[in-house]
FILUM-926844 format. One record per residue (C-alpha): residue in three letters; residue number from 1; x, y, z. Coordinates in Angstrom, 1 decimal, always signed. Layout:
+------+-----+--------+--------+--------+
: code : pos :      X :      Y :      Z :
+------+-----+--------+--------+--------+
:  ALA : NUM :      X :      Y :      Z :
...
+------+-----+--------+--------+--------+
END
This chain:
+------+-----+--------+--------+--------+
: code : pos :      X :      Y :      Z :
+------+-----+--------+--------+--------+
:  MET :   1 :  +16.8 :  +91.9 :  -15.6 :
:  ILE :   2 :  +17.4 :  +88.3 :  -16.3 :
:  PRO :   3 :  +14.7 :  +85.8 :  -16.0 :
:  SER :   4 :  +16.1 :  +84.1 :  -12.8 :
:  GLN :   5 :  +16.4 :  +87.5 :  -11.1 :
:  ARG :   6 :  +12.9 :  +88.3 :  -12.3 :
:  ARG :   7 :  +11.4 :  +85.1 :  -10.9 :
:  GLN :   8 :  +13.3 :  +85.9 :   -7.5 :
:  GLN :   9 :  +11.5 :  +89.1 :   -7.5 :
:  LEU :  10 :   +8.3 :  +87.4 :   -8.1 :
:  LEU :  11 :   +9.0 :  +85.1 :   -5.1 :
:  ASP :  12 :   +9.8 :  +88.1 :   -3.1 :
:  LEU :  13 :   +6.5 :  +90.0 :   -3.7 :
:  LEU :  14 :   +4.7 :  +86.6 :   -2.7 :
:  ASP :  15 :   +6.3 :  +86.6 :   +0.3 :
:  THR :  16 :   +5.0 :  +89.9 :   +1.2 :
:  HIS :  17 :   +1.4 :  +89.5 :   -0.5 :
:  SER :  18 :   +0.8 :  +86.0 :   -0.3 :
:  VAL :  19 :   -1.4 :  +85.8 :   -3.4 :
:  LEU :  20 :   -1.2 :  +88.1 :   -6.5 :
:  GLY :  21 :   -3.0 :  +88.3 :   -9.6 :
:  ILE :  22 :   -1.4 :  +88.0 :  -13.2 :
:  ALA :  23 :   -1.8 :  +91.7 :  -13.8 :
:  GLU :  24 :   -0.6 :  +92.8 :  -10.8 :
:  LEU :  25 :   +2.6 :  +90.8 :  -11.1 :
:  ALA :  26 :   +2.9 :  +92.2 :  -14.8 :
:  THR :  27 :   +2.6 :  +95.6 :  -13.4 :
:  HIS :  28 :   +5.1 :  +95.1 :  -10.6 :
:  LEU :  29 :   +7.6 :  +93.6 :  -12.9 :
:  ALA :  30 :   +7.0 :  +95.5 :  -16.1 :
:  VAL :  31 :   +6.6 :  +92.7 :  -18.3 :
:  SER :  32 :   +3.8 :  +91.1 :  -20.2 :
:  HIS :  33 :   +1.3 :  +88.6 :  -18.8 :
:  MET :  34 :   +2.7 :  +85.9 :  -21.1 :
:  THR :  35 :   +6.1 :  +86.3 :  -19.5 :
:  VAL :  36 :   +4.5 :  +86.2 :  -16.0 :
:  ARG :  37 :   +2.6 :  +83.0 :  -16.9 :
:  ARG :  38 :   +5.8 :  +81.6 :  -18.0 :
:  ASP :  39 :   +7.7 :  +82.4 :  -14.7 :
:  ILE :  40 :   +4.9 :  +81.0 :  -12.8 :
:  GLN :  41 :   +5.0 :  +77.8 :  -14.8 :
:  ARG :  42 :   +8.8 :  +77.5 :  -13.9 :
:  LEU :  43 :   +8.2 :  +78.1 :  -10.4 :
:  GLU :  44 :   +5.4 :  +75.8 :  -10.2 :
:  GLN :  45 :   +7.3 :  +73.0 :  -11.7 :
:  ALA :  46 :  +10.2 :  +73.9 :   -9.1 :
:  GLY :  47 :   +7.5 :  +73.3 :   -6.3 :
:  GLN :  48 :   +7.7 :  +77.0 :   -5.2 :
:  VAL :  49 :   +4.5 :  +78.2 :   -6.1 :
:  LEU :  50 :   +0.9 :  +77.2 :   -7.0 :
:  SER :  51 :   -1.5 :  +78.8 :   -9.6 :
:  VAL :  52 :   -4.7 :  +79.7 :   -8.5 :
:  SER :  53 :   -7.7 :  +81.1 :  -10.5 :
:  GLY :  54 :   -6.2 :  +84.3 :  -12.1 :
:  GLY :  55 :   -3.0 :  +84.4 :  -10.4 :
:  VAL :  56 :   -0.4 :  +82.7 :   -8.1 :
:  ARG :  57 :   +0.1 :  +81.8 :   -4.4 :
:  ARG :  58 :   +3.4 :  +81.1 :   -2.5 :
:  ILE :  59 :   +4.0 :  +77.7 :   -1.0 :
:  ALA :  60 :   +5.1 :  +78.1 :   +2.5 :
:  PRO :  61 :   +6.0 :  +75.4 :   +4.9 :
:  LEU :  62 :   +3.4 :  +74.5 :   +7.6 :
:  HIS :  63 :   +4.9 :  +74.9 :  +11.0 :
:  ARG :  64 :   +1.9 :  +74.2 :  +13.2 :
:  GLU :  65 :   -1.4 :  +72.9 :  +12.4 :
:  PRO :  66 :   -4.6 :  +75.4 :  +13.2 :
:  ALA :  67 :   -6.4 :  +74.5 :  +16.3 :
:  TRP :  68 :   -9.6 :  +72.6 :  +15.9 :
:  PRO :  69 :  -12.0 :  +75.6 :  +16.4 :
:  LEU :  70 :  -10.3 :  +77.5 :  +13.6 :
:  LYS :  71 :  -10.4 :  +74.4 :  +11.4 :
:  ALA :  72 :  -13.8 :  +73.8 :  +11.9 :
:  ALA :  73 :  -15.0 :  +77.2 :  +10.7 :
:  THR :  74 :  -12.8 :  +77.0 :   +7.5 :
:  ASN :  75 :  -14.1 :  +75.9 :   +4.1 :
:  ILE :  76 :  -17.1 :  +74.1 :   +5.5 :
:  ALA :  77 :  -18.9 :  +73.8 :   +2.3 :
:  ALA :  78 :  -15.9 :  +72.2 :   +0.7 :
:  LYS :  79 :  -15.6 :  +69.9 :   +3.5 :
:  ARG :  80 :  -19.0 :  +68.7 :   +3.6 :
:  ALA :  81 :  -19.0 :  +68.1 :   -0.1 :
:  ILE :  82 :  -16.0 :  +66.0 :   +0.2 :
:  ALA :  83 :  -17.8 :  +64.1 :   +3.1 :
:  ARG :  84 :  -20.7 :  +63.3 :   +1.2 :
:  HIS :  85 :  -18.6 :  +61.6 :   -1.5 :
:  ALA :  86 :  -16.6 :  +59.7 :   +1.1 :
:  ALA :  87 :  -19.9 :  +58.4 :   +2.5 :
:  SER :  88 :  -20.7 :  +56.9 :   -0.6 :
:  LEU :  89 :  -17.5 :  +54.8 :   -0.5 :
:  VAL :  90 :  -18.5 :  +53.0 :   +2.9 :
:  LYS :  91 :  -20.2 :  +49.7 :   +2.6 :
:  PRO :  92 :  -22.3 :  +47.7 :   +5.3 :
:  GLY :  93 :  -20.1 :  +45.4 :   +7.4 :
:  GLN :  94 :  -16.8 :  +47.2 :   +6.8 :
:  THR :  95 :  -14.4 :  +48.2 :   +9.5 :
:  ILE :  96 :  -13.2 :  +51.7 :   +8.9 :
:  TYR :  97 :  -10.9 :  +54.1 :  +10.4 :
:  LEU :  98 :  -11.8 :  +57.9 :  +10.6 :
:  ASP :  99 :   -8.7 :  +60.1 :  +11.3 :
:  ALA : 100 :   -8.9 :  +63.3 :  +13.3 :
:  GLY : 101 :   -9.8 :  +66.4 :  +11.4 :
:  THR : 102 :  -12.9 :  +68.6 :  +10.7 :
:  THR : 103 :  -13.7 :  +67.0 :   +7.3 :
:  LEU : 104 :  -13.8 :  +63.6 :   +8.9 :
:  TYR : 105 :  -16.2 :  +65.0 :  +11.6 :
:  GLU : 106 :  -18.4 :  +65.9 :   +8.7 :
:  LEU : 107 :  -18.2 :  +62.2 :   +7.5 :
:  ALA : 108 :  -19.0 :  +60.9 :  +10.8 :
:  ALA : 109 :  -22.0 :  +62.8 :  +11.0 :
:  LEU : 110 :  -23.1 :  +61.1 :   +7.7 :
:  LEU : 111 :  -22.7 :  +57.6 :   +8.7 :
:  THR : 112 :  -24.9 :  +57.8 :  +11.8 :
:  GLY : 113 :  -27.8 :  +55.9 :   +9.8 :
:  HIS : 114 :  -25.5 :  +52.6 :   +9.4 :
:  HIS : 115 :  -26.2 :  +49.6 :  +11.4 :
:  GLU : 116 :  -23.5 :  +47.2 :  +10.4 :
:  LEU : 117 :  -20.6 :  +49.3 :  +10.6 :
:  CYS : 118 :  -17.5 :  +49.2 :  +13.0 :
:  VAL : 119 :  -15.7 :  +52.8 :  +13.3 :
:  ILE : 120 :  -12.0 :  +53.2 :  +14.8 :
:  THR : 121 :  -11.0 :  +56.6 :  +15.5 :
:  ASN : 122 :   -8.4 :  +58.6 :  +17.4 :
:  SER : 123 :  -10.7 :  +61.7 :  +17.2 :
:  PHE : 124 :  -12.8 :  +62.8 :  +20.5 :
:  GLN : 125 :  -15.0 :  +64.6 :  +18.4 :
:  VAL : 126 :  -15.7 :  +61.8 :  +16.2 :
:  SER : 127 :  -16.0 :  +59.6 :  +19.2 :
:  ALA : 128 :  -18.4 :  +62.0 :  +21.0 :
:  LEU : 129 :  -20.8 :  +62.1 :  +18.0 :
:  LEU : 130 :  -21.1 :  +58.4 :  +17.1 :
:  ALA : 131 :  -21.3 :  +57.5 :  +21.1 :
:  ASP : 132 :  -25.0 :  +58.6 :  +20.5 :
:  TYR : 133 :  -25.5 :  +55.8 :  +18.1 :
:  PRO : 134 :  -25.2 :  +52.3 :  +19.7 :
:  GLN : 135 :  -26.0 :  +50.4 :  +16.6 :
:  ILE : 136 :  -22.3 :  +51.3 :  +15.5 :
:  GLU : 137 :  -19.6 :  +49.5 :  +17.0 :
:  LEU : 138 :  -17.2 :  +52.2 :  +18.0 :
:  HIS : 139 :  -13.6 :  +52.0 :  +19.2 :
:  HIS : 140 :  -11.4 :  +54.9 :  +20.1 :
:  ALA : 141 :   -7.5 :  +54.5 :  +19.8 :
:  GLY : 142 :   -6.0 :  +55.6 :  +23.0 :
:  GLY : 143 :   -2.7 :  +57.5 :  +23.2 :
:  ARG : 144 :   -1.2 :  +61.1 :  +24.3 :
:  VAL : 145 :   -3.8 :  +63.8 :  +23.9 :
:  ASP : 146 :   -3.3 :  +66.5 :  +21.2 :
:  PRO : 147 :   -5.5 :  +69.1 :  +22.8 :
:  ASP : 148 :   -5.2 :  +71.5 :  +19.9 :
:  ASN : 149 :   -6.9 :  +68.8 :  +17.5 :
:  HIS : 150 :   -8.9 :  +67.1 :  +20.1 :
:  ALA : 151 :   -7.2 :  +63.7 :  +19.3 :
:  THR : 152 :   -5.1 :  +61.1 :  +20.5 :
:  VAL : 153 :   -1.4 :  +60.8 :  +18.8 :
:  GLY : 154 :   +1.8 :  +59.0 :  +19.1 :
:  PRO : 155 :   +3.1 :  +55.4 :  +19.5 :
:  ALA : 156 :   +0.4 :  +53.9 :  +21.6 :
:  VAL : 157 :   -2.2 :  +54.9 :  +18.8 :
:  ALA : 158 :   +0.0 :  +53.4 :  +16.3 :
:  ALA : 159 :   +0.3 :  +50.4 :  +18.4 :
:  TYR : 160 :   -3.3 :  +49.9 :  +18.7 :
:  LEU : 161 :   -3.8 :  +50.1 :  +14.9 :
:  SER : 162 :   -1.0 :  +47.5 :  +14.2 :
:  GLY : 163 :   -3.4 :  +45.0 :  +15.7 :
:  VAL : 164 :   -6.5 :  +45.7 :  +13.6 :
:  ASN : 165 :   -7.4 :  +44.9 :  +10.0 :
:  LEU : 166 :   -9.2 :  +47.9 :   +8.6 :
:  ASP : 167 :  -11.4 :  +47.6 :   +5.1 :
:  LEU : 168 :  -11.0 :  +51.4 :   +4.8 :
:  ALA : 169 :   -9.1 :  +54.1 :   +6.3 :
:  PHE : 170 :   -9.9 :  +57.8 :   +5.6 :
:  PHE : 171 :   -7.0 :  +60.2 :   +6.4 :
:  SER : 172 :   -7.0 :  +63.7 :   +7.0 :
:  SER : 173 :   -4.1 :  +66.3 :   +6.7 :
:  SER : 174 :   -3.5 :  +70.0 :   +6.8 :
:  SER : 175 :   -1.0 :  +69.9 :   +4.0 :
:  TRP : 176 :   -0.5 :  +67.8 :   +0.8 :
:  HIS : 177 :   +1.8 :  +68.2 :   -2.2 :
:  LEU : 178 :   +2.7 :  +66.7 :   -5.1 :
:  GLU : 179 :   +6.3 :  +66.4 :   -4.7 :
:  ARG : 180 :   +6.4 :  +66.1 :   -0.8 :
:  GLY : 181 :   +3.3 :  +64.2 :   -0.5 :
:  LEU : 182 :   +1.4 :  +63.8 :   +2.8 :
:  THR : 183 :   +3.2 :  +65.6 :   +5.4 :
:  THR : 184 :   +2.8 :  +67.1 :   +9.2 :
:  PRO : 185 :   +4.4 :  +69.4 :  +11.3 :
:  ASP : 186 :   +3.9 :  +67.0 :  +14.2 :
:  GLU : 187 :   +6.0 :  +64.1 :  +14.6 :
:  ALA : 188 :   +3.5 :  +62.3 :  +17.0 :
:  LYS : 189 :   +1.0 :  +62.2 :  +14.0 :
:  LEU : 190 :   +3.4 :  +60.7 :  +11.8 :
:  VAL : 191 :   +3.8 :  +57.4 :  +13.2 :
:  VAL : 192 :   +0.0 :  +57.1 :  +13.3 :
:  LYS : 193 :   -0.5 :  +57.9 :   +9.7 :
:  GLN : 194 :   +2.5 :  +55.4 :   +8.7 :
:  GLN : 195 :   +0.8 :  +52.6 :  +10.7 :
:  LEU : 196 :   -2.6 :  +53.3 :   +9.0 :
:  LEU : 197 :   -0.9 :  +52.6 :   +5.6 :
:  HIS : 198 :   +0.0 :  +49.2 :   +6.8 :
:  SER : 199 :   -3.3 :  +48.4 :   +8.6 :
:  ALA : 200 :   -6.0 :  +49.3 :   +6.0 :
:  ALA : 201 :   -6.8 :  +47.3 :   +2.7 :
:  ARG : 202 :   -7.9 :  +50.9 :   +1.1 :
:  ARG : 203 :   -6.6 :  +54.2 :   +1.8 :
:  VAL : 204 :   -8.5 :  +57.4 :   +0.9 :
:  LEU : 205 :   -7.3 :  +60.9 :   +1.7 :
:  LEU : 206 :   -9.9 :  +63.8 :   +2.3 :
:  ALA : 207 :   -8.3 :  +66.9 :   +2.1 :
:  ASP : 208 :   -9.8 :  +70.2 :   +0.5 :
:  SER : 209 :   -8.0 :  +72.2 :   -2.2 :
:  ALA : 210 :   -6.9 :  +75.1 :   +0.3 :
:  LYS : 211 :   -4.4 :  +72.7 :   +1.7 :
:  TYR : 212 :   -2.8 :  +71.5 :   -1.5 :
:  GLY : 213 :   +0.8 :  +72.7 :   -2.1 :
:  ARG : 214 :   +1.5 :  +73.1 :   +1.6 :
:  PHE : 215 :   +3.9 :  +71.0 :   +3.4 :
:  GLY : 216 :   +5.1 :  +70.1 :   +7.0 :
:  ARG : 217 :   +8.6 :  +69.1 :   +8.3 :
:  PHE : 218 :   +7.6 :  +65.3 :   +8.4 :
:  ARG : 219 :   +6.8 :  +63.1 :   +5.5 :
:  ALA : 220 :   +4.2 :  +60.2 :   +6.1 :
:  CYS : 221 :   +4.0 :  +59.0 :   +2.5 :
:  SER : 222 :   +3.8 :  +59.9 :   -1.2 :
:  LEU : 223 :   +0.4 :  +60.7 :   -2.9 :
:  GLU : 224 :   +0.8 :  +57.5 :   -4.8 :
:  ALA : 225 :   +0.3 :  +55.6 :   -1.4 :
:  PHE : 226 :   -3.6 :  +56.4 :   -1.6 :
:  ASP : 227 :   -6.1 :  +54.5 :   -3.5 :
:  LEU : 228 :   -8.0 :  +57.7 :   -3.9 :
:  ILE : 229 :   -8.0 :  +61.3 :   -3.1 :
:  VAL : 230 :  -11.0 :  +63.1 :   -2.4 :
:  THR : 231 :  -10.8 :  +67.1 :   -2.7 :
:  ASP : 232 :  -13.0 :  +70.0 :   -4.0 :
:  ASP : 233 :  -13.3 :  +71.3 :   -7.6 :
:  ALA : 234 :  -11.3 :  +74.5 :   -6.8 :
:  LEU : 235 :   -8.3 :  +72.6 :   -7.1 :
:  PRO : 236 :   -6.3 :  +74.4 :  -10.0 :
:  SER : 237 :   -6.3 :  +72.7 :  -13.4 :
:  PRO : 238 :   -2.4 :  +72.5 :  -13.4 :
:  ALA : 239 :   -2.4 :  +70.6 :  -10.2 :
:  ARG : 240 :   -5.2 :  +68.2 :  -11.5 :
:  GLN : 241 :   -3.0 :  +67.6 :  -14.6 :
:  ALA : 242 :   -0.1 :  +66.9 :  -12.7 :
:  LEU : 243 :   -1.5 :  +64.5 :  -10.4 :
:  ALA : 244 :   -3.0 :  +62.5 :  -13.3 :
:  GLU : 245 :   +0.2 :  +62.4 :  -15.0 :
:  ARG : 246 :   +1.4 :  +60.7 :  -11.9 :
:  GLY : 247 :   -1.2 :  +58.4 :  -12.1 :
:  ILE : 248 :   -2.8 :  +59.4 :   -8.8 :
:  ALA : 249 :   -6.4 :  +58.7 :   -8.4 :
:  LEU : 250 :   -8.5 :  +61.8 :   -7.8 :
:  SER : 251 :  -12.1 :  +62.9 :   -7.2 :
:  CYS : 252 :  -12.7 :  +66.8 :   -7.5 :
:  VAL : 253 :  -16.4 :  +67.1 :   -6.1 :
:  PRO : 254 :  -18.3 :  +70.2 :   -6.7 :
:  VAL : 255 :  -19.2 :  +72.5 :   -4.0 :
:  THR : 256 :  -22.5 :  +74.0 :   -3.2 :
:  ALA : 257 :  -23.1 :  +77.2 :   -0.9 :
:  PRO : 258 :  -24.1 :  +75.8 :   +2.5 :
:  ALA : 259 :  -27.8 :  +76.0 :   +3.0 :
:  ALA : 260 :  -29.2 :  +77.9 :   +6.3 :
:  ALA : 261 :  -30.3 :  +74.5 :   +7.6 :
:  GLU : 262 :  -27.2 :  +72.5 :   +6.9 :
:  GLY : 263 :  -25.7 :  +70.8 :   +9.7 :
:  ALA : 264 :  -28.8 :  +71.5 :  +11.9 :
:  GLY : 265 :  -28.8 :  +67.7 :  +12.6 :
:  HIS : 266 :  -25.5 :  +67.6 :  +14.7 :
:  SER : 267 :  -23.9 :  +70.1 :  +17.1 :
:  HIS : 268 :  -21.2 :  +72.4 :  +15.9 :
:  PRO : 269 :  -17.9 :  +70.5 :  +16.3 :
:  ASP : 270 :  -16.1 :  +72.7 :  +18.8 :
:  LEU : 271 :  -19.0 :  +72.5 :  +21.2 :
:  LEU : 272 :  -19.4 :  +68.8 :  +21.1 :
:  LEU : 273 :  -17.1 :  +68.0 :  +24.1 :
:  ASN : 274 :  -18.9 :  +70.7 :  +26.2 :
:  ARG : 275 :  -22.3 :  +69.2 :  +26.2 :
+------+-----+--------+--------+--------+
END
């Protein structure tokens, strides 16, 4: 079997199993571990797979983002670790934007002690949380309601953001990719994210490592458009190296297991709007 045929067979296996270990692939393909690693490296360079600890996973298009309740129950420890790091970037007196997303909700919960802060958001979850803290000046950017993500989207949100000057904008995403950049399967979200790039003096992407390597139909920007990307330390070393080689500022924060009492200070996000 020639190398190109073998690599196609490797991709076919991943189409069926999604994630496979090096040893499993070596057995399936009847080749050495070293040959499998070389094939993975070639496919990763082509943007078709992503190395994970001990194995590899297929990169597949994101056709629709998961609904809020599902996202809120996924990778909680990583999202809270990312949010803690992001909170340290916020300074008194700033005007900041919090994008819609479960990591951004975790960040909002950490900002409730601020007194000299203006928060603009398109997230109903963030608005519902921060509305209980009148010392924070809160603005909601109105537009078409996205019921899956509990947020407003579309040109009306972008038009609102075109009239504000943001010190700091925190972006969320269900997909980020070295070559394809920040993407979304929803065109209505695209115009919001692209306007944020113009309205903010500093742009920070908050995205856990499980979302890396995925991509949607619509491209908002390259990863170089961000002043900083904050993710968790499960991001594979090859990905970190590739990002560093492109000059992309990256913070990979350590993740600790969530304590039993963690999050007790605020309601579960998928219950907020039913209070």
